[in-house]
N, C-alpha and C positions, 0 to 999 in steps of 0.2 A: 892824161887822156880820159875822157868821160866814159863811164860804163854804160853800155846799151841796156836799157831796161826792157824786159819782156812785156808784151801786151797780153793780158789774160782776159778772155771773153768767155764767160760761162764755163770756166774750167779748161778751156783750150788755150794753150800758150803759143805765142808767136814771137820769134826773135826780132822781127822787123815789121814795119808797116807794109812793106812789099809782100811779105809772106801772108799777112792777113788779107791784103787785097787779092792775092792769087787764090786764097781759100774761098773768099766770097764770090769771086768771078766763077770759079769752078762750081760752086753751089748753085748760082743762078743758072748756069748752063745745064744743070741736071734736070731742070724742070721745064715743062712746056707752058705756054701761055695759058692762063686761067687755072693752072694746077696749084693746089694747096701744098705747102711744104710739110714735110714729116715732123713729128714731135720733137726730135732732136734738133733739127734745123730751126724750128720755131723758137725753141728755148734760146739757141745761140743768137738768132736775129733780134729777138726782143732785148736781150742783154746788150747786143751791139748798139742798138738805137738808144737804150737807156744810158749806157755808159759813155758813148762817143759822139752822139749827135747833139749839135748845139740847141736843137729844139726837140729833144727826145721826149720830154714830158708831154709836149703838144702832139707829137706824132702818135704816141701811145694813147693819149686822151683818157677816156674812162676805162680803158683796158683792151688788150688785144684778144680777139676771138680766134683769128687765124691770120696767117701771112700767105700770100700767093704771088705768083709771077704773072704779070700782064704787060701789055704794051705801054710804053711811056707816052705821056701826053705831048702834044706839039710844044716846042719845035723838034722834039727828039724822035721823029718818024723813023721806023725801022729798028728801034731798040726796045728792049724790055727792061723792067725793073721790078723790085719787090713792092708790094702794096700791103698795108695793114688794114684788115677789116676789124673795126672795134666792136665791142660787145653791144653797142647801140645801133650797129648796122652801117655806120658811116665808114668811108674808106679814105685812106691817105697814103700816098706814095712816099717812098724814101729811097735814097741813093746810098748804097754801101760806100761808094767813093766819097760822098760828102761826110759820112760817118768817120772816115779816116782823116778827113781834113777838118772836121768839126764844123762843117758847112750847114747852111740853112735850108737846103732843098729836101 
């Protein structure tokens, strides 16, 4: 039987992808739209994108200045997601779910 390997993101260990997904969902739910995440969550989310997103380097770009919650663009009306504001002022959304899948969004 294969041994389950823990997932470590910025020093936080998860036994399963489901546990990591629940942690991220709870984090997103703590914030209101347009609210910047706190320093601890910022560190975690930057590491999540860098380690697990298939386009993490592109998402971070020239560097992350802040991460905030905001409405997702169409066609995802009624939902919110995390957005990265880069140090050059540009913004890019990302889905924590796609980080778990290694997706491109």
